[in-house]
N, C-alpha and C positions, 0 to 999 in steps of 0.2 A: 185788829186784834189779833195777834199771832195765837195758832194753836199749836205751835211747835214748842215743845220743851225743851230751853238751850241746854240743859245738861245732858239731855239725848242726844242733841244733834252734835254737841262738842265731843262727847262720846264714840258717837258712829263715825264721824268724820276721820279722825286719827286710825281706826281701827280698818278701815277701807282702803286707805291710801296702801299700806304695806301688802294687803291681798291682790291689789292690780299690779303692782311693779315687781313683788319678787317671785323668782322661780325656783321651783322645788330642787332639790338635789338630784332627784333621780332625773327630771328633765335635763340638767345641766350635764349630767354624766352620758346622756343618751346621747344629746349634740355633740358631747366631743369625742364619743366614740363614732360616731358617723362621720366627722369630718376626718377624723385619724384614719377609717376606712376607705373614704374617698381618695385622701392623699395616697394611702398604699395601695390602692387598686391601679394609680396612676404608673407606679413603680413595679409592683409584682403581679402576678397572674392568680394568685391564691388571695381571698379574705380572710381564712381562718375560719369560715363559716361555711361547713359542709352544704347547708340550705342555701346559700345564696350561691356559691360555686357551682351547684346543681341547676340554679335558674339562669345562670352565664351562657350566653351563645358560644361554643366552639370556636376558638380563631382560626383564622385561614393562614395555611402555612406560605410565607411569603415567596418561598422558594419552590414552584410547580415541578412535579414529579415527571421526569421523561416519558414521553410517551412512545412506548415500544409497541411497533407492531407484530413483534414476535410471538408466538404462541408457544408458552414454555409449558412443562410437563405439571404445574402447579395450577395453571389455567385450564389446562385440558381435564383434571381432574375435578376442579370446581364446576366446570361446565356439565360434567358427568353425573356431578353429586345433584345440581341444579335438576338436570333431566330426570333423574332417579325420584326426587323428591316432587315434582311437579307432572310425574305421568298418571295416566287414568289406572286406577286401582283395579277396574275390568279389563283393561287390556295392557298390563305390565310388559315392557321390554324385554325381549327375548334373550334367554343368555348367550345364543350365538351372535347374536346382535351386538350384545355389549361387547364380548371377546373380539368379534370383528374390528369393531370400533378402537378396542385398546390395542390389538394388534397392528393396527394403520398407524395410530400416532408413534406406537414403538420402532415400526418401520421407518418412518418419516424422520423421528429424531436419530435412529441409528445412521440413515444416510447422511443426515447433517453433521452428525460427528465423525464421519468418514470422510467427508470433505474437506472438514479441519486438518483431519489428520493426513489427508494427501497433500494439501496446501504446506503443512509444516515439512512433510516429507520432501516435496520439492524444494523447499527453500534450502533443506538439509543436504540436497544432492547438489544443488549450484554451488553451494560452499564448498563442498568437499570437490567438485570438478573444477572451482577456479583454484583450490589449494592444489590440486595435482598438476594442474594448466601451468601455475607458477614456477615449473622447474623448465619451461620453454623459454623462457625469459632468456636472452642474450643469444639464443640458437635462430636458426632460420628455418620456415617450413614453406612448404609448397603449396602455393594457392591457386585456384582456377582463375588466375588473371594474366593477361599478357603485359601489363605495368609494372615496372620496378623501379626502385628508388637509387639513385646515384648520389652519394655524398662524400666527403673528404675522409669519413672512418671507412667506408666501403665502395670505392671507384670501380666498380664490376658489377655485372649482373649474369645470373645464371638462370636457367629455365630448361623445360622439357617440351619438345615437339612430339605429337603425338600422331602418327602416320597410319592409315587403314591396312597399308601394303607396302613392301619393300619399293624404295624411291631412289634412284642413282643419285639425284643431287637435287637437295633442297636449298632453295634461296631465302637468305635470311635478311631481313631490312630491319633498321634501326630507326624508330624517329621520335620526334620529341614531342611535348605537351600540344605543340600548336600543329602537329602531323608533316612536319618539314624532314626530310629523309637526311639523317645523319650519315650513315655508312651502310654498306650492303656488302654480303660474302656469302659464300656456298659451304654447305656441309654435307657430310655424305649420310644418305638415307637409306642403304643398300641392307642394312639391318633390319629396318622395319620396326614397327611398334613405336615404343618410347626413345625418343633419341635426345641426349643431352647436348645442351647448347649453351655458350658464354658468350660474353663480350668483355672487352678490358676498359672500356669508357672511354675509347679513344675514336675521334672522328676520322675522315677519310683521308685527312692531311696528317694524321697521327698525333693530333693536339687532344688532349683532355678535354672532355665536354664541361658545362658547368652544371652545378649540383642541380637535380630536378627530377622528375620522371621521365621514364622511357619508356618504349613500347616495343616488343619483339613483334615483328611480323614475319609469317613463313609460309611458303607456297612452293608446290611441286606438282609435277605430271602423275595424275593417278587416271589409269585408264586412258594414256593419251591426251588428257583434259588438265588444263592448268587448274589447280584449286587451291584455296586458301585452308591452311591447316591450323588446327587448334594448338595454342602455347601456353603453358602455365609456368610461373615463374617463382623464385624464391623469394621470401622477403624476411627482414629482420624484425624479430619479436622484443619490444621494447618494453612491456607490460602487458598486465592481466586485468581484466574488469569481471566484477562477479556477475554482471547482465541480470537477468529475471529467470523464473522458472521456464518461460517460453522458450529464450535464446540461449540460455546455458551462459557459459562462461565465454567472453569476447577477449580476443587477441588483439592487442594495440599494436600495428605494424608500423617502422618507419617509414614516414613520407606516404603511406598507402591509405591509412585509416584502421578502423577495426574490421574484423571478420569473426563469424562462430567458429569455435574451436570444432564443431561437427564439420565443418567445410574443408579443413586442413585436409590434405591430399598427402603429403610425407612430412617428415621432419630431418632434416639435414645435421650433420654434425657440426658443420662450421657455417 
């Protein structure tokens, strides 16, 4: 015999079913807000909730900052501030020590800026020198070399023989790039000093030589002994290069190569 009231069981069962399956409006709203916030977090950096934003770990910068080894003025004053804040109150830093540190940094910073200004000044000087040297294009310059270039545009060679004393007769030899003797002749060296010498570009048979580089060789008797004499030649300037702060402007010579403008001995009209 059952002790359960049928009416009570019937009333209780329907009333318990909606309580087990029903979701309160507040719970649904909270779940909706939570899912919306999760989706928003994947796209935005802020949730809109200051409390949650405060709990979030800071995001790392994907682009690392450059690691500079240079101590700037801001770094120096930051270190100085740290030093003052962490000093022993019973043994504070003396004023003269602080002033000495600041003076040392100012000196180093001034030297660094001075070096930058010197580099800029050297670059400006090189550019100005190259601009002035551009006026030499198309002219001939005397260089400390015994080699000159023969071409169809300029089939002759000119140079200067330097003698330590007056010499009655100076023997001039013309050699090609292989060292073979092309021709030889004598010039008067009785005046001494610098003696002008030239060659018309003809060999010993009177035939024009091929285009290329040829060398002046000069010798004479100095104190009764035959000696080789130094020779300088003229070269045609075709262009000017800027060069560097160390070399300065570079003159590009036809068939000879480049030479620093500071090595030029003289400039010829033609």
